[in-house]
Backbone bond lengths (Angstrom), bond angles and torsions (degrees), N, CA, C in turn:
res aa  C-N    CA-C-N  psi(-1)  N-CA   C-N-CA  omega(-1)  CA-C   N-CA-C  phi
1 M - - - 1.466 - - 1.523 109.41 -
2 W 1.336 115.49 138.48 1.458 121.01 173.63 1.526 108.51 -90.41
3 V 1.329 116.65 122.13 1.459 121.23 -172.32 1.521 110.63 -112.02
4 A 1.325 116.50 129.29 1.472 122.35 177.68 1.521 108.81 -84.10
5 D 1.315 116.21 83.11 1.467 120.92 -173.79 1.531 112.91 -109.18
6 G 1.345 116.50 18.57 1.462 119.38 -177.96 1.513 114.55 -99.78
7 W 1.331 117.93 8.83 1.463 121.66 -176.95 1.530 112.38 -78.23
8 K 1.330 115.74 145.73 1.462 122.82 167.79 1.529 110.74 -116.38
9 D 1.335 116.55 -30.73 1.468 121.47 -177.76 1.524 113.63 -91.90
10 Y 1.321 117.16 -0.94 1.468 120.03 -178.77 1.526 109.10 -141.47
11 E 1.345 116.07 144.72 1.462 120.16 170.30 1.528 110.17 -159.45
12 V 1.318 115.26 148.28 1.462 121.33 168.00 1.521 105.91 -84.87
13 L 1.310 115.93 109.28 1.466 120.21 -177.15 1.523 111.30 -72.63
14 D 1.338 116.48 -43.40 1.456 121.51 -178.90 1.522 108.08 -166.24
15 C 1.330 117.50 168.27 1.465 121.41 176.18 1.528 109.27 -153.45
16 S 1.330 115.10 138.18 1.464 121.21 -177.92 1.520 109.43 -168.99
17 E 1.325 116.33 148.96 1.466 123.18 173.27 1.527 113.04 52.89
18 G 1.336 115.56 46.25 1.457 120.35 174.50 1.512 115.90 78.79
19 E 1.344 117.59 10.23 1.461 120.07 -178.44 1.532 110.67 -135.27
20 K 1.333 115.20 152.23 1.462 119.92 174.20 1.517 109.16 -120.32
21 L 1.313 115.14 136.35 1.451 123.88 -179.84 1.527 107.75 -98.78
22 E 1.347 116.04 120.26 1.458 120.13 -172.21 1.524 111.72 -124.92
23 R 1.330 114.63 150.70 1.460 120.78 170.04 1.523 108.44 -110.72
24 W 1.324 115.39 117.48 1.466 122.25 176.58 1.529 106.86 -109.44
25 G 1.309 117.07 96.61 1.457 119.37 -172.88 1.515 109.09 67.54
26 K 1.328 117.81 -120.97 1.470 121.00 179.18 1.523 111.93 -101.04
27 Y 1.331 117.62 9.14 1.462 121.33 -177.20 1.529 111.23 -109.91
28 K 1.322 114.77 141.78 1.455 121.60 -177.30 1.537 109.03 -109.12
29 L 1.335 116.15 121.72 1.467 122.38 -178.12 1.521 109.62 -119.89
30 L 1.326 115.48 145.68 1.463 121.76 174.90 1.522 107.67 -119.72
31 R 1.342 115.96 119.94 1.465 120.32 -176.08 1.528 110.46 -132.91
32 P 1.335 117.78 153.96 1.463 121.04 177.31 1.522 111.17 -68.13
33 D 1.330 115.77 150.53 1.460 121.48 173.44 1.521 108.10 -147.67
34 P 1.341 118.03 117.32 1.467 120.75 -175.70 1.524 114.27 -66.05
35 Q 1.332 117.42 -17.81 1.465 120.32 178.86 1.531 111.99 -75.02
36 V 1.317 116.63 -21.79 1.469 120.46 -174.49 1.529 108.94 -85.18
37 I 1.322 116.10 84.30 1.465 120.77 -177.20 1.530 111.94 -98.60
38 W 1.327 116.70 3.07 1.457 120.89 -178.65 1.524 111.30 -98.03
39 S 1.318 115.20 163.41 1.458 121.43 175.99 1.519 107.75 -125.98
40 T 1.322 116.02 108.28 1.459 121.16 -179.77 1.529 109.35 -119.44
41 E 1.317 116.17 160.45 1.460 121.25 -177.29 1.519 110.92 -62.56
42 K 1.331 115.77 137.09 1.457 121.49 -179.08 1.526 110.31 -103.25
43 N 1.315 115.21 125.84 1.457 120.19 174.30 1.530 108.56 -72.57
44 K 1.330 117.04 118.94 1.468 121.45 -173.25 1.529 112.89 -60.63
45 S 1.315 117.01 -39.57 1.464 119.13 -179.00 1.525 111.00 -68.54
46 L 1.347 116.31 -32.84 1.466 120.50 179.70 1.518 111.32 -74.75
47 W 1.339 116.59 -42.06 1.464 121.29 -175.43 1.531 112.97 -84.89
48 G 1.307 118.05 -5.98 1.461 120.59 -179.78 1.512 113.29 -85.91
49 K 1.326 116.54 172.91 1.466 124.37 174.98 1.522 112.81 53.78
50 L 1.310 116.24 58.21 1.462 121.46 177.32 1.525 110.26 -76.09
51 N 1.332 115.17 152.77 1.466 120.61 171.04 1.527 111.80 -93.83
52 A 1.351 116.37 -25.57 1.467 120.40 177.13 1.525 108.92 -163.73
53 H 1.336 114.83 151.14 1.459 121.86 -178.81 1.525 108.12 -138.78
54 Y 1.325 116.27 123.31 1.463 119.11 176.45 1.530 108.22 -95.02
55 H 1.326 116.06 121.49 1.461 121.80 -178.62 1.521 109.78 -100.02
56 R 1.315 115.92 121.67 1.457 120.91 177.32 1.521 109.47 -77.18
57 S 1.332 117.11 136.03 1.457 122.75 178.48 1.525 110.09 -88.97
58 A 1.315 116.55 144.41 1.467 120.82 177.48 1.524 111.49 -65.96
59 K 1.337 116.73 -20.04 1.467 121.71 -179.91 1.529 112.33 -92.77
60 G 1.332 116.25 3.61 1.460 120.40 -176.91 1.517 110.27 103.53
61 G 1.332 116.58 151.15 1.455 119.81 -177.34 1.509 111.40 72.50
62 G 1.313 116.27 -149.27 1.449 120.86 -179.52 1.510 110.01 160.96
63 E 1.340 116.48 -165.24 1.456 119.96 179.75 1.522 110.72 -155.87
64 W 1.342 114.38 156.56 1.447 121.58 179.05 1.531 110.85 -83.76
65 E 1.306 115.33 143.77 1.452 122.26 167.10 1.532 106.27 -116.70
66 F 1.326 116.88 118.75 1.455 121.17 -175.39 1.527 110.89 -103.01
67 F 1.334 114.93 140.01 1.459 120.99 177.38 1.531 110.53 -113.94
68 D 1.308 115.66 -53.19 1.472 120.05 179.66 1.526 107.70 -157.54
69 L 1.321 115.93 78.39 1.459 121.70 -176.30 1.522 109.59 -138.26
70 P 1.339 118.45 130.14 1.468 119.52 177.61 1.530 110.87 -69.97
71 E 1.317 115.63 163.28 1.463 119.79 178.31 1.524 110.96 -65.74
72 Q 1.314 116.93 -28.35 1.469 121.42 -178.87 1.521 109.33 -154.31
73 W 1.329 116.73 144.31 1.454 120.72 175.58 1.528 108.89 -152.23
74 E 1.322 117.44 173.61 1.464 122.04 -174.88 1.525 110.88 -120.07
75 I 1.337 114.55 147.56 1.456 120.77 166.97 1.523 108.39 -135.36
76 S 1.327 115.65 164.75 1.464 121.13 -177.90 1.522 110.78 -124.50
77 Y 1.322 114.89 149.10 1.461 121.72 168.39 1.523 106.68 -128.95
78 K 1.316 116.36 106.88 1.462 121.99 -175.51 1.530 108.73 55.06
79 D 1.340 119.77 -116.54 1.466 120.76 -178.27 1.529 112.39 -101.79
80 L 1.331 117.30 20.76 1.461 122.02 177.88 1.529 109.17 -112.81
81 N 1.329 116.40 142.91 1.461 121.46 -179.81 1.522 110.05 -125.98
82 F 1.342 115.94 143.96 1.459 120.75 -174.01 1.523 111.63 -136.63
83 N 1.327 115.07 140.29 1.453 122.29 170.27 1.520 109.32 -83.31
84 L 1.310 116.98 136.03 1.459 121.60 176.93 1.519 109.80 -122.39
85 K 1.310 116.11 146.62 1.464 121.39 171.71 1.520 107.88 -161.01
86 P 1.318 117.73 139.07 1.465 120.31 -179.91 1.525 110.16 -73.11
87 F 1.344 115.64 130.66 1.454 118.29 176.24 1.518 109.28 -142.76
88 S 1.301 116.75 -170.56 1.460 122.57 -167.19 1.525 113.74 -51.48
89 F 1.323 114.96 149.60 1.458 124.43 178.48 1.524 112.68 52.24
90 K 1.309 116.16 51.09 1.468 127.44 167.58 1.527 115.77 67.97
91 H 1.324 119.51 -3.14 1.458 120.75 -174.29 1.524 112.69 -75.07
92 T 1.343 114.95 158.13 1.465 121.87 175.36 1.532 111.73 -118.27
93 G 1.325 116.68 -4.53 1.462 120.64 -178.45 1.509 113.77 99.08
94 L 1.321 117.92 7.98 1.461 120.72 -179.77 1.525 109.85 -153.76
95 F 1.333 116.00 140.75 1.459 121.74 173.47 1.529 107.26 -110.49
96 P 1.330 118.11 97.15 1.468 120.72 -171.08 1.524 114.52 -62.66
97 E 1.332 117.64 -25.37 1.465 119.41 177.74 1.519 112.52 -62.95
98 Q 1.343 116.67 -21.95 1.463 119.93 -179.92 1.523 113.16 -69.12
99 A 1.319 117.64 -10.66 1.466 119.97 178.62 1.517 112.00 -57.60
100 V 1.327 117.35 -31.13 1.464 119.99 179.33 1.521 110.53 -66.67
101 N 1.330 117.07 -30.65 1.464 120.50 174.87 1.523 111.89 -79.41
102 W 1.343 117.59 -35.20 1.467 119.48 176.54 1.523 110.36 -58.26
103 D 1.330 116.67 -44.41 1.465 120.53 179.86 1.522 110.74 -61.93
104 W 1.314 116.21 -43.51 1.465 120.31 -179.07 1.527 111.25 -62.93
105 M 1.339 117.01 -45.43 1.464 120.72 -179.86 1.522 111.30 -61.48
106 R 1.324 116.15 -43.48 1.461 119.54 179.06 1.522 111.23 -62.71
107 D 1.318 116.84 -41.33 1.470 120.52 178.63 1.523 110.85 -61.53
108 K 1.336 116.74 -43.53 1.470 120.72 -178.76 1.529 111.10 -64.79
109 L 1.333 116.46 -43.12 1.464 119.71 -178.53 1.529 111.39 -70.38
110 T 1.320 116.73 -39.59 1.462 120.30 177.75 1.523 110.75 -61.97
111 A 1.336 116.55 -44.50 1.464 120.51 178.47 1.526 111.03 -63.35
112 A 1.335 117.31 -39.14 1.464 121.10 179.61 1.526 110.94 -64.90
113 M 1.339 116.95 -41.34 1.465 119.73 178.32 1.521 111.94 -65.70
114 E 1.318 116.56 -37.37 1.463 120.09 178.17 1.519 111.26 -68.34
115 A 1.334 116.78 -36.18 1.464 120.99 -178.57 1.519 111.90 -72.70
116 E 1.343 116.86 -31.92 1.470 121.02 -177.80 1.526 109.39 -131.76
117 P 1.337 117.23 82.16 1.465 121.63 -172.45 1.527 115.11 -62.22
118 E 1.318 118.88 -19.70 1.464 121.26 -177.82 1.531 112.65 -97.77
119 R 1.317 116.75 -2.26 1.467 119.59 -173.92 1.536 111.71 -98.01
120 S 1.329 116.01 141.85 1.454 121.98 171.34 1.520 109.21 -102.81
121 F 1.335 116.28 156.41 1.456 120.89 -173.30 1.524 110.74 -129.05
122 K 1.331 115.26 136.85 1.463 121.89 178.53 1.534 109.59 -110.39
123 V 1.323 116.23 129.50 1.468 122.42 -179.18 1.523 108.75 -114.82
124 L 1.330 116.19 136.71 1.462 122.33 176.66 1.523 108.51 -114.42
125 N 1.335 116.81 118.78 1.464 122.37 179.25 1.523 108.34 -109.66
126 L 1.330 116.99 111.12 1.459 123.41 -175.69 1.527 111.01 -104.53
127 F 1.343 116.45 145.28 1.468 121.76 -172.25 1.528 107.57 53.64
128 A 1.329 115.79 51.15 1.467 122.67 -160.48 1.520 114.34 -81.47
129 Y 1.342 118.13 -8.35 1.472 122.45 172.37 1.529 110.75 56.03
130 T 1.338 118.80 -130.64 1.459 121.01 -175.68 1.534 112.90 -94.74
131 G 1.324 116.20 12.92 1.454 119.82 165.83 1.505 118.54 84.48
132 G 1.324 119.40 27.14 1.463 119.72 175.58 1.516 111.65 -60.71
133 A 1.334 117.50 -48.73 1.465 121.64 179.44 1.520 111.19 -68.11
134 T 1.331 116.88 -36.21 1.466 120.54 177.20 1.525 110.42 -59.70
135 A 1.336 116.00 -48.40 1.465 120.49 179.88 1.528 111.37 -63.39
136 A 1.336 117.01 -40.03 1.463 120.50 -178.96 1.524 111.21 -62.25
137 C 1.338 116.51 -45.45 1.467 120.15 -179.48 1.524 111.43 -68.67
138 A 1.336 116.19 -43.02 1.461 119.47 178.88 1.525 111.19 -63.32
139 K 1.323 116.86 -36.83 1.462 120.63 179.80 1.531 111.19 -66.32
140 A 1.329 117.13 -34.89 1.468 119.76 176.30 1.517 110.18 -58.99
141 G 1.335 116.29 -41.77 1.457 120.17 177.88 1.516 112.43 -68.79
142 A 1.337 117.01 -37.50 1.458 121.49 -179.47 1.530 111.11 -66.69
143 V 1.318 116.57 -41.78 1.464 120.89 179.70 1.524 110.17 -64.32
144 E 1.328 116.49 -43.58 1.471 120.08 179.10 1.518 110.82 -64.48
145 A 1.338 117.10 -39.86 1.463 120.87 179.46 1.525 110.99 -63.45
146 A 1.320 116.64 -41.37 1.462 120.53 179.20 1.527 111.16 -63.77
147 K 1.319 116.89 -40.96 1.467 120.33 177.96 1.530 110.50 -64.69
148 R 1.315 115.06 -41.92 1.469 120.46 -177.71 1.524 111.31 -67.22
149 N 1.332 116.94 -33.48 1.461 121.31 -175.64 1.521 113.31 -102.03
150 G 1.309 116.45 18.65 1.458 119.42 175.87 1.511 114.53 70.72
151 G 1.354 115.89 32.56 1.460 119.92 175.67 1.501 114.78 109.89
152 A 1.329 119.21 -14.01 1.472 122.24 -179.63 1.519 109.79 -109.86
153 A 1.333 116.31 119.93 1.468 120.02 -179.39 1.516 112.05 -89.02
154 G 1.338 116.95 -15.51 1.465 119.90 -172.84 1.510 113.86 -102.04
155 R 1.305 115.69 166.33 1.454 123.89 172.05 1.520 106.94 -150.84
156 R 1.330 117.42 175.57 1.459 120.71 -179.78 1.520 109.15 -121.26
157 E 1.325 115.98 138.34 1.456 121.41 -179.98 1.524 109.46 -126.47
158 T 1.315 115.20 159.81 1.460 120.89 177.47 1.518 109.26 -93.97
159 A 1.337 116.53 122.16 1.462 121.46 179.50 1.525 109.89 -77.50
160 A 1.344 115.13 171.91 1.466 121.04 -177.44 1.526 111.96 -60.27
161 D 1.345 117.02 -30.34 1.464 119.79 -178.96 1.527 112.86 -90.02
162 G 1.325 116.72 9.36 1.454 120.89 175.92 1.515 114.71 93.27
163 R 1.336 118.73 -9.28 1.453 121.50 179.97 1.521 110.60 -72.42
164 T 1.323 115.50 148.01 1.457 120.39 173.14 1.519 108.41 -92.15
165 V 1.327 116.48 122.49 1.460 120.45 -175.02 1.525 110.29 -123.58
166 P 1.349 116.73 145.13 1.467 119.44 177.52 1.522 110.79 -76.07
167 T 1.305 116.43 145.98 1.455 121.00 175.18 1.522 107.51 -148.10
168 M 1.310 117.10 166.64 1.457 120.76 -177.58 1.525 109.47 -105.40
169 D 1.308 115.77 130.65 1.458 122.10 -177.51 1.527 109.41 -83.30
170 S 1.335 115.39 67.79 1.464 120.98 -173.98 1.521 111.25 -108.90
171 R 1.324 115.26 143.51 1.470 119.84 175.52 1.527 112.18 -89.75
172 I 1.327 116.36 2.69 1.464 120.24 177.08 1.522 108.93 -117.81
173 S 1.318 116.55 122.38 1.465 121.63 173.39 1.522 107.96 -114.53
174 V 1.329 115.99 146.21 1.461 121.49 -175.56 1.523 109.44 -125.14
175 T 1.321 116.13 135.50 1.460 122.02 170.73 1.518 107.58 -108.67
176 H 1.323 115.64 118.12 1.469 123.85 -174.20 1.526 108.09 -105.97
177 V 1.342 117.70 118.16 1.461 121.34 -175.52 1.529 110.42 -124.06
178 D 1.327 115.48 127.28 1.459 121.34 174.56 1.527 107.86 -151.63
179 A 1.329 116.19 146.93 1.465 120.33 -177.41 1.520 112.84 -77.65
180 S 1.335 117.81 -13.35 1.459 122.15 -177.81 1.531 110.76 -97.22
181 K 1.319 116.28 118.92 1.464 121.19 177.83 1.524 110.97 -61.95
182 G 1.338 116.51 -38.01 1.455 120.23 179.35 1.514 112.97 -63.59
183 M 1.335 116.92 -41.47 1.459 120.38 179.53 1.526 111.58 -67.48
184 V 1.336 116.63 -37.53 1.464 120.18 178.44 1.530 110.02 -65.65
185 G 1.337 116.66 -39.57 1.459 119.77 176.05 1.518 111.98 -62.75
186 W 1.312 116.11 -39.97 1.467 121.86 177.67 1.527 110.55 -63.26
187 A 1.337 116.57 -41.01 1.467 121.36 178.65 1.530 111.05 -61.51
188 K 1.315 116.88 -38.29 1.470 120.37 177.28 1.526 110.61 -63.48
189 E 1.332 116.69 -40.79 1.471 120.80 177.68 1.530 110.18 -60.76
190 N 1.322 117.11 -44.00 1.462 120.86 -179.99 1.523 111.23 -63.68
191 A 1.329 116.81 -37.72 1.466 120.28 178.47 1.523 110.67 -62.83
192 V 1.323 116.84 -43.39 1.466 120.90 178.45 1.523 110.32 -61.95
193 L 1.339 117.10 -44.29 1.466 121.06 179.72 1.529 111.64 -60.56
194 S 1.339 116.15 -30.71 1.467 120.90 -178.07 1.525 112.44 -91.35
195 G 1.334 117.27 11.69 1.463 120.57 178.30 1.508 113.46 75.03
196 L 1.340 116.96 27.40 1.458 121.29 -175.07 1.530 112.89 -117.02
197 A 1.342 116.41 26.33 1.462 120.33 -178.34 1.521 111.88 -60.78
198 E 1.347 117.57 -33.67 1.469 121.13 -179.36 1.525 112.63 -100.79
199 A 1.315 117.00 7.45 1.465 119.64 179.41 1.530 110.38 -67.21
200 P 1.325 118.50 149.68 1.465 121.54 179.96 1.529 111.77 -75.57
201 V 1.342 115.32 75.58 1.460 121.80 178.69 1.523 108.47 -117.06
202 R 1.311 115.70 129.05 1.465 121.76 177.82 1.519 107.98 -104.85
203 Y 1.332 117.42 120.85 1.460 122.39 -178.16 1.525 109.66 -101.00
204 I 1.336 116.36 124.22 1.461 121.98 -175.14 1.527 109.57 -124.76
205 V 1.327 117.06 125.72 1.466 122.24 171.67 1.523 107.05 -95.87
206 D 1.332 116.54 106.64 1.466 119.37 -174.24 1.520 109.80 -166.84
207 D 1.322 115.26 161.99 1.455 121.94 169.86 1.531 107.83 -70.19
208 C 1.324 117.19 128.06 1.467 120.63 -172.28 1.528 112.49 -62.68
209 K 1.303 117.49 -41.79 1.468 120.39 -179.12 1.525 110.54 -63.50
210 K 1.318 116.77 -45.57 1.463 119.88 -179.30 1.524 110.81 -66.11
211 F 1.338 116.97 -35.10 1.458 119.78 178.03 1.527 110.43 -64.23
212 V 1.334 117.38 -45.76 1.468 120.31 -179.82 1.521 110.56 -63.23
213 E 1.312 117.66 -40.27 1.467 120.74 178.04 1.532 111.10 -59.68
214 R 1.333 116.74 -40.54 1.466 119.73 178.06 1.522 111.23 -68.57
215 E 1.327 117.39 -38.23 1.460 120.09 178.30 1.534 111.03 -63.70
216 I 1.308 117.06 -34.84 1.467 120.34 176.09 1.528 109.94 -62.62
217 R 1.320 116.41 -45.89 1.468 120.26 179.76 1.533 111.43 -65.20
218 R 1.343 116.26 -34.08 1.472 120.90 -179.87 1.525 112.12 -81.24
219 E 1.334 116.28 -6.78 1.474 122.49 -176.69 1.529 110.17 56.72
220 S 1.321 114.12 45.95 1.463 121.68 176.68 1.526 107.97 -100.73
221 F 1.324 117.17 123.39 1.464 121.48 -171.29 1.524 112.11 -118.39
222 Y 1.341 114.71 155.78 1.463 121.60 -176.38 1.526 110.64 -129.94
223 D 1.329 114.35 149.48 1.464 120.78 -179.46 1.521 112.69 -90.53
224 A 1.326 116.83 -16.04 1.465 120.87 178.97 1.527 108.54 -152.29
225 I 1.324 115.84 143.10 1.458 121.45 179.93 1.525 108.74 -130.81
226 I 1.333 115.43 134.96 1.460 123.73 176.08 1.518 106.92 -121.74
227 M 1.323 117.24 136.68 1.465 118.81 175.60 1.522 110.52 -143.67
228 D 1.327 114.50 139.77 1.459 121.97 179.15 1.527 107.31 -133.51
229 P 1.333 117.07 68.36 1.466 120.55 -171.83 1.522 113.21 -72.08
230 P 1.335 116.82 150.77 1.467 120.62 178.52 1.521 111.54 -74.07
231 S 1.327 115.60 160.28 1.470 119.58 176.03 1.524 110.52 -68.65
232 Y 1.329 115.43 -36.81 1.470 120.11 -177.96 1.525 108.48 -150.08
233 G 1.313 115.49 144.04 1.458 118.91 177.77 1.509 111.26 -170.72
234 R 1.322 114.69 175.38 1.466 121.59 177.33 1.514 109.53 -128.27
235 G 1.324 115.32 140.16 1.450 121.51 177.75 1.514 111.18 -78.26
236 P 1.345 117.39 177.83 1.472 121.40 -176.71 1.529 113.62 -62.94
237 K 1.328 117.53 -21.94 1.463 120.93 178.95 1.535 111.32 -111.39
238 G 1.317 115.88 24.01 1.454 120.30 177.42 1.511 114.87 85.44
239 E 1.347 117.64 7.51 1.458 120.20 179.03 1.530 109.78 -63.19
240 I 1.307 116.51 135.59 1.464 120.65 -177.85 1.526 110.08 -90.92
241 W 1.328 115.15 129.40 1.465 122.06 173.70 1.516 107.35 -108.92
242 K 1.324 116.80 116.43 1.457 122.82 173.65 1.518 106.33 -123.03
243 L 1.324 116.47 116.60 1.458 121.17 -167.69 1.522 113.24 -51.98
244 E 1.315 117.44 -46.47 1.467 120.54 -176.47 1.526 112.15 -61.12
245 E 1.325 117.55 -28.73 1.459 121.17 -179.07 1.527 112.56 -97.66
246 S 1.328 117.44 -28.59 1.460 121.45 -170.66 1.522 114.44 -97.93
247 L 1.344 117.81 -22.67 1.458 119.49 -171.31 1.524 112.97 -66.70
248 Y 1.317 118.23 -47.07 1.470 120.20 -176.86 1.528 111.95 -58.21
249 P 1.354 119.13 -52.67 1.467 117.77 178.42 1.522 113.15 -64.07
250 F 1.334 117.43 -28.50 1.465 119.08 178.70 1.525 110.76 -70.29
251 V 1.337 117.83 -44.53 1.465 120.23 177.14 1.526 110.04 -61.69
252 E 1.329 116.43 -40.88 1.473 120.69 177.03 1.532 110.04 -58.66
253 L 1.325 116.55 -41.40 1.462 121.08 178.02 1.527 110.36 -63.32
254 C 1.322 116.33 -42.66 1.464 120.58 -177.35 1.524 112.91 -65.22
255 T 1.326 117.76 -29.81 1.461 119.54 178.78 1.525 111.78 -62.10
256 K 1.320 116.48 -19.69 1.472 120.82 -179.25 1.520 112.65 -78.53
257 V 1.333 117.49 -9.87 1.467 119.64 175.45 1.530 111.52 -109.76
258 L 1.318 117.22 10.73 1.462 120.37 173.44 1.529 109.76 -80.44
259 T 1.328 116.41 143.33 1.456 120.72 174.95 1.527 109.54 -68.08
260 K 1.306 116.03 174.38 1.469 120.00 179.60 1.525 111.63 -70.96
261 K 1.327 115.64 -17.77 1.464 120.32 -179.52 1.529 109.62 -133.27
262 P 1.321 117.89 68.75 1.469 120.10 -176.77 1.527 112.03 -73.63
263 V 1.332 114.68 163.45 1.468 121.37 -178.59 1.524 111.22 -98.63
264 F 1.354 117.00 -49.82 1.462 119.10 179.50 1.522 110.40 -159.26
265 L 1.332 113.85 163.85 1.461 122.81 169.47 1.519 106.86 -140.69
266 L 1.327 116.39 126.98 1.460 121.48 -177.75 1.515 110.59 -122.88
267 I 1.335 116.26 132.66 1.465 122.60 174.20 1.520 108.02 -117.50
268 N 1.315 115.72 130.49 1.457 119.67 174.27 1.522 109.28 -116.00
269 S 1.332 116.24 142.63 1.464 119.90 -178.36 1.520 111.06 -141.50
270 Y 1.349 114.71 137.03 1.457 121.07 173.23 1.531 111.14 -110.18
271 T 1.326 116.32 6.46 1.457 120.52 178.87 1.525 109.29 -74.14
272 T 1.316 116.80 122.67 1.472 122.03 -172.07 1.526 112.76 -56.67
273 G 1.326 117.31 -41.37 1.459 119.79 -174.54 1.513 115.18 -79.57
274 L 1.333 117.89 -6.34 1.463 120.52 -176.99 1.530 109.17 -93.17
275 Q 1.317 115.90 93.84 1.458 121.78 -175.78 1.530 111.66 -74.04
276 P 1.343 118.09 156.56 1.461 120.62 176.80 1.527 113.09 -54.36
277 A 1.332 117.18 -36.11 1.468 119.77 179.51 1.525 112.03 -61.65
278 V 1.333 116.65 -32.88 1.464 120.57 177.94 1.532 109.87 -67.20
279 L 1.339 116.53 -44.73 1.460 120.24 177.02 1.525 110.90 -61.30
280 S 1.328 116.26 -40.90 1.457 120.91 179.25 1.525 111.45 -62.45
281 Y 1.312 116.48 -45.63 1.465 120.70 -179.08 1.527 110.07 -62.53
282 M 1.319 116.14 -43.00 1.461 120.94 -178.30 1.529 111.44 -64.39
283 L 1.336 117.00 -45.01 1.461 120.25 179.97 1.518 111.89 -67.19
284 N 1.323 116.65 -37.13 1.468 119.36 176.50 1.521 111.01 -64.22
285 T 1.328 115.72 -41.70 1.460 120.79 -177.28 1.524 112.42 -70.16
286 L 1.324 116.58 -42.88 1.462 120.44 -172.10 1.527 114.59 -94.72
287 V 1.331 117.45 -30.38 1.463 119.34 -173.28 1.530 111.95 -111.20
288 A 1.336 116.89 -57.49 1.462 119.70 -176.82 1.525 112.32 -61.57
289 K 1.312 117.18 -32.78 1.470 121.47 179.50 1.525 111.57 -59.39
290 H 1.337 116.33 -33.12 1.473 120.63 -176.15 1.526 113.29 -101.65
291 F 1.343 117.36 -28.34 1.461 119.76 -174.50 1.524 113.63 -114.76
292 G 1.341 117.32 -1.80 1.458 119.09 -175.06 1.519 109.86 73.24
293 G 1.329 116.45 -145.83 1.458 119.71 177.73 1.515 112.54 77.35
294 T 1.335 115.09 -167.00 1.464 120.89 -176.24 1.527 110.71 -128.96
295 V 1.320 115.17 154.83 1.460 122.65 -179.95 1.515 109.41 -126.04
296 R 1.334 115.48 136.01 1.458 121.02 171.04 1.520 108.05 -138.68
297 A 1.306 116.15 145.20 1.463 121.00 176.25 1.523 108.33 -141.29
298 E 1.328 115.53 135.78 1.457 121.22 -177.73 1.526 109.32 -147.83
299 E 1.332 115.30 163.36 1.453 119.29 164.84 1.527 108.15 -68.51
300 I 1.333 116.59 153.45 1.455 120.41 170.56 1.526 107.53 -114.47
301 G 1.326 116.52 152.55 1.459 118.19 -174.64 1.505 113.41 -155.84
302 L 1.339 114.70 173.17 1.457 123.51 179.34 1.526 109.67 -124.75
303 P 1.322 117.83 135.86 1.467 119.62 177.49 1.529 110.71 -69.04
304 V 1.319 115.99 144.42 1.465 122.40 178.72 1.525 107.91 -106.93
305 T 1.318 115.97 119.55 1.466 121.02 -173.11 1.528 112.49 -61.55
306 A 1.324 117.83 -45.90 1.467 121.58 -172.89 1.523 112.83 -64.96
307 S 1.322 117.32 -38.36 1.463 120.84 -173.83 1.520 114.21 -104.48
308 G 1.340 116.46 -21.48 1.456 119.29 -174.72 1.515 113.05 80.28
309 L 1.331 117.37 1.20 1.454 121.66 178.14 1.529 110.32 -87.90
310 V 1.339 116.90 -178.15 1.456 121.70 -179.01 1.525 109.28 -121.11
311 L 1.319 116.33 129.45 1.459 121.95 178.28 1.523 109.26 -87.31
312 P 1.349 119.09 119.81 1.468 120.56 178.40 1.520 111.45 -69.19
313 C 1.342 115.91 140.11 1.480 121.13 -174.42 1.522 111.43 -137.64
314 G 1.323 117.71 44.40 1.460 119.67 179.60 1.508 111.54 102.87
315 A 1.339 115.18 -166.04 1.465 120.99 -176.80 1.512 110.20 -141.81
316 S 1.325 115.56 153.97 1.459 121.40 176.50 1.517 110.00 -133.54
317 G 1.315 115.25 144.14 1.458 122.02 173.93 1.520 108.72 -117.96
318 R 1.328 116.93 130.93 1.460 121.90 -177.57 1.516 110.91 -123.67
319 W 1.324 115.64 126.09 1.460 120.63 166.41 1.512 107.91 -108.72
320 E 1.333 116.87 136.35 1.457 120.24 175.77 1.503 110.13 -137.85
321 A 1.327 115.34 149.69 1.452 120.85 -178.90 1.519 110.12 -66.54
């Protein structure tokens, strides 16, 4: 299992009876988690004084109960910063377990830049949500640019209308695609908080499948692809997305926008029935067969402070050159 154990601003304090107790910065939240099927003793001092509690409804969905929680607050992961706010279906705008993938992506891109100092890299982030992976990849480029330029990652360019505008001298550009305008706006806020306002990030509000199809026609290629597809959804014209049926042809489609020398492709899944072995088989069949490289797939998880155990939080499949 790949464990996101590098957090300082977040931790799973404990989990029992279908719920996980979390610390997000200085705020304590209690939220449902379907993986927590056990019932263990709760330390009263630890489980007391909540800032918010999301109650699951027997009819589906649920609602927040707030005690002392701001409408929005910030937390950090290493050199990345994120806006948080409680919204529908228990979410806060961030999946902290993904930090283990952010670190991996940054390592791969940093190594690629070191191996090929004259090459630039394009990253495609699909179903990109609030942009954790987008910020991680863009930050890898920003850090390298600062090292290359003696501490300054930025430069100034002349726009078409004659204005001088700031931009970031980065060898990594990111295309961020999500069908939700609100999530894309949130991702932009997170980029600004992380010092990436001038980073070469293109934000696209679109259906991911239709966007990839257009990129194929435009012969636009990417060196790395990240995807975090939903278990179920509907497209703009009512098209049904069911992960078990749609993922394989979608990954096959995405391989057509990979460059001849790609760096990585990552798939993340929260669908219970999609085991790591399935992701591994799919990546071997569709990606490694044509590009070589290696494939690994594992569960991802978060350490639990009270027990010392690890809470499983989905699975990820990684192909790398």
